[in-house]
C-alpha positions as CSV (number, residue, x, y, z in Angstrom):
1,M,91.2,-121.8,0.4
2,E,88.1,-123.3,1.9
3,K,87.3,-122.0,5.4
4,K,87.3,-124.4,8.3
5,Y,84.1,-125.4,9.9
6,F,83.9,-126.2,13.6
7,A,81.3,-128.8,14.7
8,E,79.2,-128.4,17.9
9,S,81.2,-131.2,19.7
10,E,84.5,-129.3,19.0
11,L,83.4,-125.8,19.8
12,I,80.6,-125.8,22.4
13,I,78.6,-122.6,22.4
14,N,76.1,-121.8,25.2
15,K,72.5,-120.9,24.4
16,D,73.2,-117.3,25.1
17,S,75.9,-117.3,22.4
18,S,78.8,-117.3,24.9
19,V,81.7,-119.8,24.8
20,F,81.3,-122.9,26.9
21,H,83.7,-122.5,29.9
22,L,84.3,-118.7,30.0
23,H,80.7,-117.7,29.4
24,V,82.1,-114.7,27.4
25,K,80.5,-113.5,24.1
26,P,82.7,-112.4,21.2
27,E,81.7,-108.8,21.5
28,Q,82.8,-108.8,25.2
29,L,86.4,-109.6,24.5
30,A,89.0,-106.9,24.1
31,D,92.2,-107.3,21.9
32,K,94.3,-106.7,25.0
33,V,93.9,-109.4,27.6
34,I,95.4,-109.7,31.1
35,L,95.4,-113.2,32.6
36,V,95.6,-113.9,36.3
37,G,95.4,-117.1,38.2
38,D,93.3,-116.0,41.2
39,P,89.7,-115.1,40.5
40,G,89.9,-112.6,43.3
41,R,92.7,-110.7,41.5
42,V,90.4,-109.9,38.6
43,S,88.6,-107.3,40.7
44,L,91.9,-105.9,41.9
45,V,93.0,-105.3,38.3
46,A,89.7,-103.9,37.3
47,S,89.7,-101.5,40.2
48,H,92.0,-99.4,38.1
49,F,89.6,-99.3,35.1
50,D,87.9,-96.0,34.3
51,E,84.8,-97.9,33.3
52,K,83.5,-101.5,33.1
53,E,81.5,-103.1,30.3
54,C,80.8,-106.5,31.7
55,D,81.5,-108.7,34.8
56,I,81.1,-112.4,34.2
57,H,81.6,-115.4,36.5
58,N,81.7,-119.1,35.8
59,R,83.6,-121.6,37.9
60,E,87.2,-120.3,38.4
61,F,86.8,-118.1,35.4
62,H,86.0,-114.4,36.2
63,T,86.1,-111.9,33.4
64,I,85.8,-108.1,33.4
65,T,86.2,-106.0,30.3
66,G,86.6,-102.2,30.6
67,R,88.7,-99.2,29.8
68,Y,92.0,-98.0,31.3
69,K,93.4,-94.7,30.0
70,N,91.5,-95.1,26.7
71,K,92.7,-98.7,26.2
72,R,90.0,-101.4,26.1
73,I,91.2,-104.3,28.2
74,T,89.8,-107.7,29.3
75,V,91.1,-109.2,32.6
76,L,90.4,-112.9,33.1
77,S,91.2,-115.5,35.7
78,T,92.5,-118.8,34.5
79,G,92.7,-120.8,37.8
80,I,95.9,-122.8,38.4
81,G,97.8,-124.9,35.9
82,C,98.5,-125.4,32.2
83,D,95.4,-127.5,31.8
84,N,93.3,-124.5,32.5
85,I,95.5,-122.4,30.1
86,D,94.5,-124.9,27.4
87,I,90.9,-124.1,28.0
88,V,91.3,-120.3,28.3
89,V,93.6,-119.7,25.3
90,N,91.6,-122.0,23.0
91,E,88.3,-120.3,24.0
92,L,89.8,-116.8,23.7
93,D,91.1,-117.7,20.2
94,A,87.6,-119.0,19.3
95,L,86.0,-115.8,20.5
96,A,88.4,-113.8,18.3
97,N,88.7,-115.9,15.2
98,I,85.6,-118.1,14.8
99,D,82.2,-116.7,13.7
100,F,79.8,-118.1,16.4
101,K,76.8,-117.8,14.1
102,T,78.2,-119.7,11.1
103,R,80.9,-121.8,12.9
104,Y,83.4,-120.9,10.2
105,E,86.9,-119.5,10.7
106,K,87.0,-115.7,10.3
107,S,89.2,-113.9,7.7
108,P,91.5,-112.1,8.4
109,L,92.5,-113.7,11.7
110,K,92.9,-111.5,14.7
111,S,96.0,-111.5,16.9
112,L,95.4,-110.9,20.6
113,T,97.9,-109.5,23.1
114,L,97.9,-111.8,26.2
115,V,99.9,-110.8,29.4
116,R,99.8,-113.0,32.4
117,I,100.3,-111.4,35.8
118,G,101.3,-114.0,38.4
119,T,103.4,-115.1,41.3
120,C,106.3,-117.4,41.3
121,G,109.2,-118.9,43.2
122,G,112.7,-117.4,42.6
123,L,115.6,-119.8,41.9
124,Q,118.6,-117.5,41.9
125,E,120.2,-115.2,44.4
126,Y,119.4,-112.2,42.2
127,T,115.6,-113.0,42.3
128,P,114.7,-112.3,45.9
129,E,111.2,-111.8,47.2
130,G,109.5,-108.8,45.5
131,T,111.4,-109.2,42.2
132,Y,109.4,-108.7,39.0
133,I,110.4,-111.4,36.4
134,A,109.4,-111.2,32.7
135,S,109.6,-114.7,31.1
136,E,111.9,-114.4,28.1
137,K,111.7,-118.2,27.7
138,S,109.5,-120.8,29.3
139,I,110.2,-124.4,29.9
140,G,107.2,-126.6,30.0
141,F,107.2,-129.6,32.4
142,D,103.5,-130.0,31.7
143,G,103.7,-131.7,28.3
144,L,100.7,-129.8,27.0
145,L,102.3,-128.5,23.8
146,N,103.3,-132.0,22.8
147,Y,99.7,-132.7,21.9
148,Y,99.6,-130.1,19.1
149,A,101.0,-130.2,15.6
150,G,103.7,-127.6,14.9
151,R,105.2,-127.9,18.3
152,N,108.8,-128.3,17.0
153,E,108.4,-125.4,14.6
154,V,107.8,-122.9,17.5
155,C,110.1,-124.4,20.2
156,D,113.8,-123.9,20.9
157,L,114.9,-127.4,20.2
158,A,118.6,-126.8,20.8
159,F,117.8,-125.4,24.3
160,E,115.5,-128.4,25.0
161,E,118.3,-130.8,24.0
162,A,120.8,-129.1,26.3
163,F,118.4,-129.0,29.2
164,V,117.4,-132.7,28.9
165,K,121.0,-133.7,28.8
166,H,122.0,-131.6,31.8
167,M,119.0,-132.9,33.9
168,N,119.5,-136.5,32.8
169,W,115.8,-136.3,32.1
170,S,113.6,-139.3,32.7
171,A,111.4,-140.3,29.8
172,Q,108.7,-141.2,32.4
173,K,108.1,-137.5,33.0
174,G,107.3,-136.7,29.3
175,A,109.3,-134.4,27.1
176,P,109.9,-130.8,28.3
177,Y,109.5,-128.0,25.7
178,V,111.1,-124.5,25.5
179,I,109.2,-121.6,24.1
180,D,110.0,-117.9,23.7
181,S,107.6,-115.1,24.6
182,D,106.7,-112.5,21.9
183,E,109.7,-110.3,21.6
184,E,108.0,-107.0,20.9
185,T,105.5,-107.5,23.8
186,L,108.3,-108.6,26.1
187,N,110.4,-105.5,25.4
188,R,107.3,-103.2,25.9
189,I,106.1,-104.8,29.1
190,A,109.4,-105.6,30.8
191,G,111.0,-102.3,29.9
192,N,114.3,-101.7,31.8
193,D,113.1,-102.5,35.3
194,M,112.2,-106.2,35.2
195,V,114.5,-109.2,35.3
196,R,114.3,-111.1,32.0
197,G,114.5,-114.8,32.8
198,V,113.8,-118.4,32.0
199,T,110.7,-119.7,33.7
200,I,109.8,-123.3,34.4
201,S,106.1,-124.1,34.3
202,C,105.4,-127.1,36.5
203,G,102.6,-129.6,36.5
204,G,102.2,-129.2,40.2
205,F,103.1,-127.1,43.3
206,F,104.9,-129.7,45.4
207,G,106.9,-132.6,43.8
208,P,107.2,-131.0,40.4
209,Q,108.7,-127.9,42.0
210,G,111.0,-130.0,44.2
211,R,109.0,-129.5,47.4
212,V,109.2,-132.5,49.8
213,L,106.5,-133.2,52.4
214,R,105.7,-136.8,53.2
215,V,106.5,-138.3,49.8
216,P,110.2,-138.3,48.7
217,L,111.1,-137.0,45.2
218,A,112.1,-139.2,42.3
219,D,115.0,-136.9,41.7
220,P,116.1,-135.3,45.0
221,H,118.7,-133.2,43.2
222,Q,116.3,-131.7,40.6
223,N,116.3,-128.1,41.9
224,E,120.1,-128.1,42.4
225,K,120.6,-129.1,38.7
226,I,118.0,-126.5,37.6
227,E,119.6,-123.7,39.5
228,N,123.0,-124.6,38.0
229,F,121.9,-124.9,34.4
230,E,123.1,-122.3,31.9
231,Y,122.7,-122.2,28.1
232,N,124.0,-119.4,25.9
233,G,123.9,-117.0,28.8
234,H,120.4,-118.0,30.0
235,R,119.8,-119.0,33.6
236,I,116.6,-120.5,35.0
237,T,115.1,-117.8,37.2
238,N,111.8,-119.0,38.6
239,F,109.1,-121.6,38.9
240,E,105.4,-121.1,38.2
241,M,102.6,-123.1,36.6
242,E,101.2,-121.5,33.4
243,S,103.6,-119.6,31.2
244,S,104.8,-122.4,28.9
245,A,101.3,-123.3,27.8
246,L,100.3,-119.7,27.4
247,H,103.4,-118.8,25.3
248,G,103.3,-122.1,23.3
249,L,99.6,-122.0,22.3
250,S,99.8,-118.3,21.5
251,K,102.7,-119.0,19.1
252,L,100.7,-121.7,17.4
253,M,97.6,-119.5,17.1
254,G,99.4,-116.2,16.1
255,H,98.8,-114.4,19.4
256,K,101.4,-112.3,21.3
257,A,102.0,-113.5,24.9
258,V,104.3,-112.7,27.8
259,T,104.3,-113.6,31.5
260,C,105.3,-111.3,34.3
261,C,105.5,-112.6,37.8
262,M,106.4,-111.3,41.2
263,V,108.6,-113.5,43.3
264,I,106.9,-114.4,46.6
265,A,109.3,-117.1,47.7
266,N,113.0,-117.6,47.1
267,R,113.7,-121.3,47.1
268,R,117.5,-120.8,47.7
269,A,116.9,-118.6,50.7
270,L,114.0,-120.8,52.0
271,K,111.9,-117.6,52.5
272,A,108.3,-116.8,51.5
273,N,106.1,-113.8,51.7
274,V,102.5,-114.8,52.4
275,E,101.3,-111.2,52.4
276,Y,102.2,-110.7,48.7
277,K,98.6,-109.6,47.8
278,N,99.3,-106.2,49.4
279,S,102.3,-105.6,47.1
280,I,101.4,-107.1,43.7
281,D,99.3,-104.0,42.8
282,G,102.6,-102.3,41.7
283,L,103.1,-105.0,39.0
284,I,99.4,-104.7,37.9
285,E,99.8,-100.9,37.4
286,T,103.0,-101.4,35.4
287,V,101.4,-103.9,33.1
288,L,98.2,-101.8,32.7
289,D,100.4,-98.8,31.7
290,R,102.5,-100.8,29.2
291,I,100.1,-103.3,27.6
């Protein structure tokens, strides 16, 4: 089979041989990658490293590669939202699977392990503040995966159909998609001490997550319906803004992905912990030990 060639307009490579947005070079990327939203959290994760190889900043993307207990790990900030995940996962895949000198696809292809450490809003009584949730499934409100071929082959279409029917989903919002995390990675990272749940990735923090400030919602009963939804024993446990795109793109590209979030607000209890940065280090250490 003829190898695929990637033109300059499709894969932009900087003059220093780093990829366009991340400014990371292929040799600076580890096979195990921790993704965080907040650029400031990269240094917190890397503070646990035994040694560091590189420390790279560009825009909201902050990358450190180093070693933790003999494991080579890259930690990288994505910023907020599935649009940024589209940039990050595509560029990580390019770093792993495209030869930057020839612009041809490599053979054999490499599979990365991608673990997102984030924060979220809990949607059930059993997901109070401080709960660690590992996303067994993610529902994408963002629509990103709908732009890629193979979307139906990697999604749980029966779950999608049940959810759309239950929500009386408006076509104006775009089709939601349901994607599983990598099973082996989920079992290893979640262990026996994390809640395994269904995570909704929203296209915004306010209206898409049912928050009302000065503009009313198109569907004021959205969150009530989400909290009451159940399919084959699965309940929706939390809101965040990245996991669906991460899991979906990883499935399409052959990478292994899972998202682990700490609940910092429970939407049912109407409570939030704004001092969460002092307690998320426990989740970081757990992921570092298990990745």
